N, CA, C and O of each residue as an XYZ file, in Angstrom:
592
protein
N      12.589    -32.452    -11.934
C      11.737    -32.149    -10.804
C      10.392    -31.664    -11.338
O      10.333    -30.985    -12.364
N       9.317    -32.014    -10.640
C       7.964    -31.663    -11.064
C       7.232    -30.943     -9.935
O       7.473    -31.201     -8.756
N       6.331    -30.031    -10.321
C       5.510    -29.305     -9.348
C       4.522    -30.271     -8.713
O       3.891    -31.064     -9.413
N       4.385    -30.211     -7.406
C       3.493    -31.108     -6.697
C       2.026    -30.704     -6.848
O       1.137    -31.491     -6.523
N       1.757    -29.477     -7.343
C       0.390    -29.002     -7.479
C      -0.178    -29.222     -8.872
O      -1.320    -29.658     -9.018
N       0.619    -28.921     -9.903
C       0.090    -29.009    -11.265
C       0.799    -30.060    -12.116
O       0.322    -30.383    -13.204
N       1.911    -30.595    -11.656
C       2.625    -31.622    -12.396
C       3.545    -31.094    -13.483
O       4.111    -31.877    -14.246
N       3.702    -29.794    -13.566
C       4.561    -29.173    -14.571
C       6.029    -29.466    -14.260
O       6.440    -29.469    -13.099
N       6.813    -29.714    -15.315
C       8.245    -29.959    -15.118
C       8.906    -28.621    -14.772
O       8.682    -27.612    -15.440
N       9.726    -28.633    -13.715
C      10.363    -27.422    -13.205
C      11.869    -27.649    -13.148
O      12.328    -28.750    -12.845
N      12.624    -26.609    -13.438
C      14.084    -26.717    -13.371
C      14.528    -26.915    -11.926
O      13.906    -26.401    -10.996
N      15.623    -27.673    -11.752
C      16.163    -27.888    -10.411
C      16.595    -26.553     -9.810
O      17.153    -25.703    -10.503
N      16.335    -26.380     -8.531
C      16.737    -25.169     -7.823
C      15.676    -24.081     -7.834
O      15.849    -23.056     -7.175
N      14.577    -24.274     -8.566
C      13.509    -23.273     -8.595
C      12.756    -23.273     -7.279
O      12.557    -24.322     -6.667
N      12.341    -22.102     -6.851
C      11.569    -21.994     -5.616
C      10.071    -21.995     -5.890
O       9.280    -22.376     -5.028
N       9.672    -21.562     -7.110
C       8.261    -21.478     -7.463
C       8.030    -22.096     -8.830
O       8.905    -22.053     -9.694
N       6.867    -22.662     -9.021
C       6.494    -23.244    -10.307
C       6.192    -22.116    -11.290
O       5.408    -21.226    -10.958
N       6.787    -22.117    -12.495
C       6.523    -21.049    -13.457
C       5.112    -21.115    -14.051
O       4.630    -20.119    -14.591
N       4.446    -22.266    -13.961
C       3.106    -22.404    -14.528
C       2.018    -21.956    -13.553
O       1.158    -21.155    -13.919
N       2.041    -22.463    -12.312
C       0.953    -22.154    -11.373
C       1.387    -21.232    -10.241
O       0.534    -20.732     -9.507
N       2.685    -20.990    -10.076
C       3.170    -20.063     -9.054
C       3.258    -20.648     -7.660
O       3.526    -19.920     -6.703
N       3.038    -21.947     -7.523
C       3.078    -22.579     -6.210
C       4.511    -22.677     -5.705
O       5.436    -22.879     -6.492
N       4.700    -22.534     -4.385
C       6.043    -22.734     -3.833
C       6.406    -24.211     -3.906
O       5.576    -25.086     -3.660
N       7.649    -24.466     -4.244
C       8.116    -25.841     -4.366
C       8.797    -26.246     -3.068
O       9.847    -25.714     -2.708
N       8.182    -27.199     -2.370
C       8.696    -27.606     -1.071
C       9.846    -28.591     -1.211
O      10.925    -28.373     -0.660
N       9.624    -29.646     -1.929
C      10.657    -30.675     -2.063
C      10.740    -31.144     -3.487
O      10.001    -30.677     -4.353
N      11.643    -32.074     -3.730
C      11.815    -32.585     -5.083
C      10.825    -33.715     -5.327
O      10.537    -34.522     -4.443
N      10.322    -33.745     -6.532
C       9.430    -34.816     -6.954
C       9.951    -35.345     -8.278
O      10.124    -34.581     -9.228
N      10.205    -36.654     -8.348
C      10.797    -37.221     -9.547
C       9.769    -37.590    -10.613
O      10.132    -37.788    -11.773
N       8.521    -37.684    -10.249
C       7.498    -38.082    -11.214
C       6.408    -37.022    -11.260
O       6.128    -36.363    -10.259
N       5.798    -36.864    -12.426
C       4.704    -35.900    -12.486
C       3.526    -36.372    -11.660
O       3.381    -37.561    -11.376
N       2.685    -35.419    -11.278
C       1.508    -35.722    -10.483
C       0.590    -36.652    -11.262
O       0.323    -36.430    -12.443
N       0.111    -37.694    -10.593
C      -0.774    -38.629    -11.266
C      -2.141    -38.002    -11.440
O      -2.665    -37.353    -10.535
N      -2.708    -38.204    -12.612
C      -4.034    -37.685    -12.894
C      -4.994    -38.852    -13.037
O      -4.593    -39.965    -13.379
N      -6.279    -38.584    -12.768
C      -7.281    -39.606    -12.943
C      -7.339    -39.995    -14.415
O      -7.210    -39.153    -15.304
N      -7.532    -41.266    -14.648
C      -7.686    -41.685    -16.029
C      -9.106    -41.393    -16.478
O     -10.021    -41.279    -15.662
N      -9.276    -41.273    -17.785
C     -10.572    -41.001    -18.400
C     -11.143    -39.639    -18.005
O     -12.363    -39.485    -17.950
N     -10.302    -38.663    -17.734
C     -10.808    -37.319    -17.471
C     -10.582    -36.466    -18.707
O      -9.569    -36.592    -19.395
N     -11.535    -35.606    -18.970
C     -11.429    -34.710    -20.116
C     -10.678    -33.454    -19.701
O     -10.456    -33.217    -18.514
N     -10.286    -32.645    -20.695
C      -9.624    -31.370    -20.394
C     -10.545    -30.476    -19.588
O     -10.090    -29.748    -18.706
N     -11.851    -30.524    -19.885
C     -12.817    -29.707    -19.146
C     -12.798    -30.085    -17.666
O     -12.764    -29.211    -16.800
N     -12.818    -31.382    -17.379
C     -12.800    -31.831    -15.988
C     -11.498    -31.434    -15.309
O     -11.502    -31.019    -14.150
N     -10.383    -31.560    -16.026
C      -9.099    -31.181    -15.447
C      -9.091    -29.695    -15.093
O      -8.570    -29.295    -14.052
N      -9.669    -28.895    -15.964
C      -9.635    -27.454    -15.759
C     -10.580    -27.012    -14.655
O     -10.189    -26.243    -13.776
N     -11.825    -27.490    -14.688
C     -12.833    -26.941    -13.786
C     -13.118    -27.768    -12.548
O     -13.678    -27.244    -11.585
N     -12.754    -29.041    -12.538
C     -13.061    -29.848    -11.372
C     -11.840    -30.218    -10.542
O     -11.975    -30.488     -9.349
N     -10.662    -30.237    -11.136
C      -9.496    -30.618    -10.363
C      -8.680    -29.422     -9.920
O      -7.864    -29.538     -9.005
N      -8.887    -28.254    -10.561
C      -8.135    -27.071    -10.144
C      -8.858    -26.401     -8.989
O     -10.080    -26.258     -9.010
N      -8.108    -25.999     -7.996
C      -8.687    -25.214     -6.918
C      -8.311    -23.762     -7.180
O      -7.918    -23.399     -8.289
N      -8.434    -22.944     -6.153
C      -8.070    -21.539     -6.315
C      -6.598    -21.420     -6.693
O      -5.767    -22.232     -6.287
N      -6.298    -20.399     -7.473
C      -4.918    -20.160     -7.892
C      -4.063    -19.848     -6.675
O      -4.445    -18.988     -5.882
N      -2.918    -20.509     -6.489
C      -2.078    -20.266     -5.316
C      -1.544    -18.832     -5.256
O      -1.291    -18.307     -4.172
N      -1.373    -18.200     -6.425
C      -0.825    -16.843     -6.438
C      -1.845    -15.813     -6.025
O      -1.527    -14.900     -5.263
N      -3.080    -15.939     -6.518
C      -4.043    -14.855     -6.348
C      -5.225    -15.219     -5.477
O      -5.896    -14.325     -4.961
N      -5.503    -16.490     -5.296
C      -6.631    -16.891     -4.486
C      -7.959    -16.816     -5.226
O      -9.008    -16.985     -4.604
N      -7.950    -16.570     -6.526
C      -9.192    -16.503     -7.278
C      -9.386    -17.787     -8.055
O      -8.419    -18.439     -8.447
N     -10.629    -18.144     -8.273
C     -10.936    -19.359     -9.004
C     -10.968    -19.080    -10.491
O     -11.216    -17.943    -10.894
N     -10.726    -20.084    -11.321
C     -10.768    -19.892    -12.776
C     -12.141    -19.408    -13.212
O     -13.159    -19.934    -12.762
N     -12.174    -18.406    -14.089
C     -13.428    -17.879    -14.605
C     -14.045    -16.763    -13.790
O     -15.035    -16.172    -14.221
N     -13.488    -16.449    -12.611
C     -14.103    -15.414    -11.778
C     -13.971    -14.032    -12.402
O     -14.860    -13.199    -12.223
N     -12.896    -13.763    -13.123
C     -12.738    -12.458    -13.773
C     -13.777    -12.303    -14.878
O     -14.332    -11.219    -15.057
N     -14.042    -13.360    -15.609
C     -15.058    -13.320    -16.670
C     -16.441    -13.076    -16.072
O     -17.206    -12.261    -16.589
N     -16.764    -13.772    -14.995
C     -18.059    -13.600    -14.339
C     -18.212    -12.177    -13.830
O     -19.267    -11.564    -13.998
N     -17.169    -11.651    -13.212
C     -17.221    -10.297    -12.685
C     -17.398     -9.278    -13.813
O     -18.116     -8.291    -13.648
N     -16.757     -9.508    -14.941
C     -16.884     -8.599    -16.081
C     -18.312     -8.596    -16.616
O     -18.843     -7.540    -16.959
N     -18.932     -9.765    -16.690
C     -20.314     -9.850    -17.165
C     -21.256     -9.159    -16.185
O     -22.164     -8.438    -16.600
N     -21.047     -9.375    -14.899
C     -21.868     -8.717    -13.880
C     -21.711     -7.197    -13.976
O     -22.685     -6.464    -13.803
N     -20.503     -6.722    -14.248
C     -20.279     -5.273    -14.338
C     -21.029     -4.659    -15.515
O     -21.509     -3.530    -15.421
N     -21.134     -5.392    -16.623
C     -21.883     -4.883    -17.774
C     -23.360     -4.760    -17.422
O     -24.002     -3.771    -17.775
N     -23.898     -5.749    -16.736
C     -25.306     -5.701    -16.330
C     -25.521     -4.564    -15.330
O     -26.492     -3.815    -15.445
N     -24.632     -4.432    -14.361
C     -24.756     -3.361    -13.363
C     -24.679     -1.974    -13.998
O     -25.294     -1.031    -13.500
N     -23.937     -1.844    -15.078
C     -23.776     -0.541    -15.733
C     -25.115      0.028    -16.164
O     -25.283      1.248    -16.181
N     -26.069     -0.817    -16.512
C     -27.374     -0.336    -16.950
C     -28.234      0.135    -15.783
O     -29.089      1.002    -15.962
N     -28.022     -0.418    -14.598
C     -28.833     -0.051    -13.439
C     -28.173      1.029    -12.586
O     -28.840      1.954    -12.122
N     -26.871      0.909    -12.384
C     -26.127      1.900    -11.617
C     -24.736      2.006    -12.239
O     -23.846      1.222    -11.910
N     -24.546      2.979    -13.140
C     -23.293      3.049    -13.890
C     -22.043      3.222    -13.019
O     -20.975      2.726    -13.375
N     -22.165      3.918    -11.890
C     -20.995      4.120    -11.040
C     -20.529      2.797    -10.440
O     -19.336      2.493    -10.455
N     -21.458      2.015     -9.917
C     -21.095      0.709     -9.358
C     -20.605     -0.208    -10.477
O     -19.655     -0.968    -10.288
N     -21.249     -0.136    -11.641
C     -20.797     -0.919    -12.793
C     -19.375     -0.580    -13.189
O     -18.597     -1.466    -13.543
N     -19.027      0.716    -13.131
C     -17.667      1.137    -13.468
C     -16.657      0.605    -12.460
O     -15.579      0.148    -12.839
N     -16.999      0.663    -11.190
C     -16.087      0.169    -10.152
C     -15.859     -1.335    -10.310
O     -14.722     -1.803    -10.254
N     -16.939     -2.086    -10.507
C     -16.813     -3.535    -10.666
C     -16.043     -3.856    -11.951
O     -15.274     -4.816    -11.988
N     -16.247     -3.055    -13.007
C     -15.517     -3.268    -14.266
C     -14.021     -3.072    -14.080
O     -13.218     -3.832    -14.621
N     -13.649     -2.057    -13.320
C     -12.224     -1.797    -13.085
C     -11.600     -2.940    -12.281
O     -10.488     -3.377    -12.577
N     -12.312     -3.416    -11.275
C     -11.814     -4.555    -10.494
C     -11.702     -5.792    -11.387
O     -10.717     -6.527    -11.314
N     -12.713     -6.019    -12.230
C     -12.676     -7.163    -13.151
C     -11.514     -7.030    -14.135
O     -10.867     -8.022    -14.471
N     -11.250     -5.813    -14.596
C     -10.140     -5.581    -15.520
C      -8.810     -5.937    -14.858
O      -7.967     -6.594    -15.468
N      -8.623     -5.503    -13.611
C      -7.377     -5.822    -12.893
C      -7.240     -7.317    -12.654
O      -6.150     -7.870    -12.799
N      -8.340     -7.981    -12.287
C      -8.296     -9.431    -12.084
C      -8.016    -10.157    -13.400
O      -7.279    -11.143    -13.426
N      -8.605     -9.668    -14.486
C      -8.401    -10.311    -15.783
C      -6.957    -10.154    -16.249
O      -6.386    -11.085    -16.816
N      -6.364     -8.988    -16.014
C      -4.956     -8.796    -16.398
C      -4.071     -9.796    -15.675
O      -3.123    -10.330    -16.251
N      -4.381    -10.043    -14.422
C      -3.546    -10.899    -13.597
C      -3.835    -12.384    -13.811
O      -2.906    -13.191    -13.852
N      -5.116    -12.758    -13.948
C      -5.480    -14.181    -13.937
C      -6.000    -14.732    -15.259
O      -5.719    -15.878    -15.607
N      -6.756    -13.922    -15.995
C      -7.489    -14.448    -17.145
C      -7.496    -13.432    -18.284
O      -8.479    -12.713    -18.459
N      -6.413    -13.361    -19.061
C      -6.323    -12.360    -20.134
C      -7.446    -12.454    -21.154
O      -7.727    -11.473    -21.842
N      -8.100    -13.616    -21.273
C      -9.207    -13.750    -22.213
C     -10.406    -12.890    -21.803
O     -11.243    -12.574    -22.648
N     -10.506    -12.510    -20.539
C     -11.637    -11.725    -20.040
C     -11.401    -10.224    -20.127
O     -12.278     -9.440    -19.763
N     -10.239     -9.817    -20.600
C      -9.949     -8.378    -20.678
C     -10.953     -7.640    -21.554
O     -11.353     -6.522    -21.227
N     -11.361     -8.245    -22.654
C     -12.314     -7.605    -23.560
C     -13.646     -7.325    -22.885
O     -14.208     -6.242    -23.044
N     -14.156     -8.297    -22.132
C     -15.418     -8.094    -21.419
C     -15.296     -6.990    -20.371
O     -16.207     -6.177    -20.211
N     -14.184     -6.963    -19.668
C     -13.980     -5.928    -18.660
C     -13.910     -4.545    -19.307
O     -14.455     -3.578    -18.775
N     -13.234     -4.456    -20.460
C     -13.171     -3.173    -21.176
C     -14.556     -2.735    -21.638
O     -14.894     -1.553    -21.565
N     -15.358     -3.689    -22.113
C     -16.729     -3.366    -22.519
C     -17.517     -2.835    -21.333
O     -18.275     -1.876    -21.474
N     -17.348     -3.447    -20.161
C     -18.030     -2.968    -18.953
C     -17.635     -1.546    -18.618
O     -18.490     -0.736    -18.257
N     -16.350     -1.225    -18.731
C     -15.883      0.139    -18.453
C     -16.489      1.115    -19.457
O     -16.974      2.180    -19.075
N     -16.462      0.757    -20.734
C     -16.980      1.645    -21.777
C     -18.484      1.861    -21.612
O     -18.964      2.992    -21.692
N     -19.227      0.777    -21.380
C     -20.678      0.892    -21.218
C     -21.006      1.766    -20.012
O     -21.906      2.602    -20.087
N     -20.298      1.589    -18.911
C     -20.545      2.397    -17.714
C     -20.296      3.876    -17.988
O     -21.101      4.724    -17.603
N     -19.192      4.186    -18.645
C     -18.860      5.589    -18.929
C     -19.870      6.198    -19.894
O     -20.295      7.338    -19.703
N     -20.261      5.455    -20.927
C     -21.235      5.976    -21.892
C     -22.579      6.245    -21.221
O     -23.196      7.281    -21.465
N     -23.031      5.327    -20.387
C     -24.321      5.520    -19.713
C     -24.249      6.684    -18.730
O     -25.206      7.449    -18.614
N     -23.126      6.832    -18.018
C     -22.982      7.990    -17.121
C     -22.999      9.286    -17.905
O     -23.650     10.244    -17.489
N     -22.301      9.343    -19.027
C     -22.275     10.554    -19.848
C     -23.667     10.847    -20.406
O     -24.108     11.997    -20.399
N     -24.350      9.829    -20.882
C     -25.709     10.007    -21.408
C     -26.639     10.519    -20.313
O     -27.446     11.414    -20.564
N     -26.543      9.972    -19.112
C     -27.373     10.424    -17.987
C     -27.085     11.882    -17.649
O     -28.006     12.648    -17.366
N     -25.831     12.264    -17.676
C     -25.462     13.649    -17.391
C     -26.018     14.591    -18.454
O     -26.532     15.660    -18.125
N     -25.920     14.209    -19.707
C     -26.446     15.049    -20.794
C     -27.962     15.195    -20.667
O     -28.489     16.298    -20.812
N     -28.652     14.116    -20.404
C     -30.113     14.158    -20.245
C     -30.487     15.056    -19.068
O     -31.444     15.824    -19.163
N     -29.755     14.972    -17.968
C     -30.035     15.805    -16.800
C     -29.840     17.277    -17.120
O     -30.679     18.101    -16.754
N     -28.768     17.619    -17.785
C     -28.500     19.016    -18.134
C     -29.567     19.543    -19.091
O     -30.068     20.652    -18.907
N     -29.912     18.769    -20.097
C     -30.940     19.198    -21.053
C     -32.279     19.393    -20.339
O     -32.974     20.378    -20.589
N     -32.640     18.477    -19.468
C     -33.900     18.598    -18.725
C     -33.910     19.852    -17.860
O     -34.923     20.547    -17.780
N     -32.797     20.139    -17.220
C     -32.737     21.354    -16.397
C     -32.846     22.616    -17.242
O     -33.524     23.566    -16.852
N     -32.190     22.633    -18.383
C     -32.248     23.812    -19.253
C     -33.673     24.027    -19.760
O     -34.142     25.162    -19.838
N     -34.354     22.948    -20.100
C     -35.726     23.074    -20.595
C     -36.687     23.455    -19.479
O     -37.584     24.269    -19.697
N     -36.524     22.896    -18.310
C     -37.471     23.099    -17.219
C     -37.185     24.325    -16.371
O     -38.090     24.811    -15.693
N     -35.975     24.840    -16.379
C     -35.602     25.944    -15.498
C     -36.469     27.184    -15.677
O     -36.905     27.738    -14.667
N     -36.752     27.664    -16.896
C     -37.610     28.851    -17.013
C     -39.005     28.629    -16.412
O     -39.542     29.517    -15.749
N     -39.579     27.467    -16.638
C     -40.896     27.176    -16.060
C     -40.838     27.112    -14.539
O     -41.745     27.589    -13.858
N     -39.774     26.525    -14.013
C     -39.625     26.432    -12.561
C     -39.492     27.819    -11.943
O     -40.071     28.086    -10.890
N     -38.736     28.701    -12.587
C     -38.575     30.061    -12.069
C     -39.896     30.813    -12.096
O     -40.207     31.561    -11.168
N     -40.669     30.620    -13.150
C     -41.976     31.279    -13.255
C     -42.919     30.800    -12.155
O     -43.611     31.606    -11.533
N     -42.945     29.517    -11.920
C     -43.795     28.950    -10.864
C     -43.351     29.452     -9.503
O     -44.188     29.782     -8.663
N     -42.038     29.515     -9.272
C     -41.537     30.009     -7.986
C     -41.901     31.480     -7.791
O     -42.244     31.894     -6.683
N     -41.827     32.260     -8.853
C     -42.170     33.684     -8.763
C     -43.641     33.862     -8.419
O     -43.969     34.682     -7.562
N     -44.537     33.119     -9.060
C     -45.970     33.202     -8.758
C     -46.248     32.780     -7.322
O     -47.043     33.407     -6.621
N     -45.594     31.724     -6.898
C     -45.784     31.236     -5.533
C     -45.331     32.284     -4.513
O     -45.998     32.505     -3.502
N     -44.206     32.918     -4.784
C     -43.704     33.951     -3.867
C     -44.648     35.149     -3.829
O     -44.877     35.715     -2.760
N     -45.201     35.547     -4.980
C     -46.140     36.666     -5.017
C     -47.397     36.339     -4.227
O     -47.890     37.176     -3.472
N     -47.914     35.140     -4.394
C     -49.096     34.728     -3.655
C     -48.806     34.668     -2.162
O     -49.626     35.093     -1.349
N     -47.635     34.139     -1.799
C     -47.282     34.015     -0.385
C     -47.124     35.395      0.254
O     -47.600     35.608      1.369
N     -46.469     36.333     -0.427
C     -46.285     37.666      0.146
C     -47.602     38.401      0.191
O     -47.816     39.190      1.111
N     -48.505     38.181     -0.765
C     -49.823     38.807     -0.739
C     -50.640     38.334      0.434
O     -51.339     39.126      1.066
N     -50.563     37.039      0.737
C     -51.319     36.489      1.868
C     -50.760     37.035      3.176
O     -51.527     37.365      4.080
N     -49.473     37.134      3.290
C     -48.855     37.611      4.530
C     -49.226     39.063      4.783
O     -49.584     39.414      5.907
N     -49.151     39.914      3.769
C     -49.387     41.348      3.973
C     -50.872     41.674      4.038
O     -51.227     42.679      4.653
N     -51.749     40.894      3.447
C     -53.178     41.143      3.528
C     -53.754     40.623      4.816
O     -54.707     41.185      5.357
N     -53.172     39.543      5.310
C     -53.719     38.819      6.439
C     -53.777     39.542      7.694
O     -54.229     38.996      8.701
């Protein structure tokens, strides 16, 4: 028996194809016919539709992982969220994209930590000057009120 979606040979009595996860409706004695003169690239990217199990298209986890790395530089929190989603999609659909998703998570966390350190250092450096300016402003304001 063969899967009607991908042409993979399946054991008799199986309810789902072990290769593509499609439900097996009826028995098929011959593998699915493929177009002649097609390359592996065409078979992979032009004849495959969305995965029946997950509904995602091939390569979407990789694309999402790359987008998350770019987003990490502009908004690390959104980059981290997209990286985590890409990581989960890659685990399920495209294990080759796990590395990119991990890089997106790491880059997002590093940039967030760097931003936090810069903010704290800036506050520590600027706080004494800010307090001095506030004190002068308050003295001037109270002088104007009581003299006026």
